[in-house]
N, C-alpha and C positions, 0 to 999 in steps of 0.2 A: 257661402256657408262652410262650416268646418266639417270634419269627417265623422262627427257623432252620428251613431245609427238612430234611425227614426222608426217609431212604432205607432201604428194605428190600432187602438183597442176599442172595438164596438161593445156597447153595453158597459163601458168603462167607468160609469159613475156610481156603480153599486155592486154588491155581491162579489162573486168571484172575479168579475171584470175589474172592479176597483183594485182588488189585491194584486191582480196581474199587472195593472198599470203601475202600481207602486213598485212592484218587484222589478219591472223593466226599467223604471226610473232609477232604482237603486243600482241596477247594472250599468247605468250611465247613458241610457237612451233618452232621446227626446220623445215625448208621448203625446199624441193627439187622443184626447179622451172624448169618445163619442157618447152622446146621450140622446134619448128620445124625447124627453119633455121636462125633466126636473133640472133646471139650470143651477139651482142652489146646490144640489148634490154634486153636480158636475164640477162646480167651482171648488167645492170641498175636496174632490178627488184631485183636481189640478194642484191645489196646495199640498196635498199629501205626496204627490209625485215629486214636487219641488223640494219638499222636506226630506224626501228619500235620496235626493241628489240629482234628479233629472230636470229637464225643462219640460213644460207641458202647456197645452192650450185645450180648451173645450170647444166642441163643435156639435151642433144639433143636426140630426138628419132622420128622416123616415126611411129606413133601409129597405122598405118594400117599394120605394119609388126609385126608378133607375137614375133619374137625373140627380136626385139628392145623394144617392150612393156614390155616384161619380164625383160630385162636388166635394164630398168628404176627402177624397184623395187629392183633389186639386188644392184644397185648403192645406193639407199636410205638406205638399210640395212647395206651395207658396210661402208657408210659415217656416219650414225647417229645411227645405232644399231637396227633399226626396222622400222615398219610402223604402224601408228595408224589412220591416216585420209587420204582419197583419194578424191580429188575433180577434176572431169573430165570436165573442161570447154572448152576444145579444140573442135572446130567445124567450119563448113563453111556453107554459105547460098548463094544460087543463086535464084533470083526471076524472074519468067516469067509465063505467062499463061500456063496451062498444055499442050495445043496443040503446044506451041512455045518453051517449055523447051527442050533443047537438051538432047539426051540420055547420052552423055558424062557428062554433068553437073548433071543430075539425078544420074548417077552412082558415081560420085565424092562425092555427098552429102551422099549417102548411105555408101560409103566406109569410109569416115571420121567420120560421125556422128553415124552410126550404128555399122559397123565393128570396128571402133576405140574404141567406148564405150565398145563393147563386149570384145575386146582384153585387154583393160585396166582392166575391171572388172575381167576377167578370171585370169589375172596375179596378181591382187591385193588381191582377195578374200582369197587365202590360206595364205597370209602373214600378213593380218591385225590382230593385237593383240586384246585381249579381251578389251572391252570398246571402240572399234574403230568405225569408221563411214566411209561409202562409199557414196559419193554424186555425182550423175550424173547430167547432165544439159539437160533439155528439153526447151520448150518455151510456153508461154501462147497462142501463135498463134495456137497451137494444138486444143484448144477449140474455139478460135475466128474464125478460118477458113477464113482468109482474102484471097481475090483473089491474084493470082500470087505466093502463098506460097505452092502450092500443093506438090512439091517435098520435100521441107523443112519439111512440116508438116508430110509427110509420114515417113521421117527419125526420127523425134523427137517422133512421136507416137510409133515407134519401141523402142526407148530408154525408154519411160515410161513403156511399157509392160515388157521389160527386167528388169527394176528396181524393179517392184512389185514382179516378180517371184524370183529374186535373194534374196530379203528380206526374203522370206519364206525358201529358200534353205540355208540361213545362220543360221537356227534354232540351238540353243545350243551354238553358238559362242560368244554371247553377242556383236554382231556387227550390227549396224543399217545400212539400205540401203534406201536412199530417193533420190528423184529428185527435183531439184529447176527449176522452169519454169518462168524466167523473162518475163515481158511485155516489151513494147518499152523502151529502155534504151539509154541514151545519150552517146553512144560510136561510133567509126567509123564503127564498125560492122553493126550497125543499120542505122546510118545517111548517109553513103556513097550511092550516087546515088539517094537520095530523095531531091526534091525541098522543099522550105520553107513551102509552103502551105500543102504539105503532112506531114511534120514534125509537123506543128501546129495542123493538124487534129488528129494525133496520140496523141499529148500532151493533147488535150482537151477531149480525150475519157475517161480517168479516172476521177472519182469524185474529186480526189485531183488536177486535172487540171495541170499536169506537166508530163514530161518524168521521168522515173526512173533514178537513178544514179547507177554506179557500187557499191557505198557504201551501197545503199539500199539492193542490192543482197548479198554483202559480210556479212552484218549483219545477214541475215538469214542463210547463210552458216556457219558462226561462231557458231550460236545457234545449228544447227544440228550437227556440228562437236564436240561440247562440252557438254553443259548441257542437251540437248534435248534427253534423253535416252529412252523416252516412245513414241517418234515419229518414226515410222518405216513403210516402205512400202508405203510411201505417196508421192504425187506429190504436192509440195508447190508452188502455183502460186504467184509470187512476182510482182504485177502489179498495185498496187494502187487502186484496186477495179473494174478493167475492167471485165465485165461479158460477 
């Protein structure tokens, strides 16, 4: 294999994950696009990465299953020769007041967002080559503490803590570990279920007076995945200045 850098993007078939995959492809990386179930969307993402200038392949995995998470990185190594960058965008969000949030929904968020992040990081960490980067996904709502987000915030706070610890545990490997924490972003993940008044309220919260875009987040991911070698163990809030 050549020396082209290789990225694994979980949740890379849609939303922010797809734009991240495209951006890393445009930066010259080979990209493994992970998807959970929709092969058609994954194939479209692969074509988009290739159109942007990168090589790409799609791979399905249930990231809450340890064997499937491990197999994802084995596929990347077998296909492209190694792994340099891991971006774990896969996640779910269910909103309800704490007293109304079902235990099943709470458990699903912990399973996907915390267990899934743990299993991806555990599988990726031994395989990342020197000069690599592992980027997890949190949310700015961890700091903002909006009503109805209790379960989601609990899960993402766990991701942030895990990220900071893993950065220290990678000592001597020349691998950075950071979390990206987007604010309100104009994707179906954020917009679904919200009326226009609620969307407008979120959009006006930032001093820049707009919702974020997936491209805003992908720009930061690309920076952490590439030139940002002295940023490590940090939670980067990508939210236009919402405090």
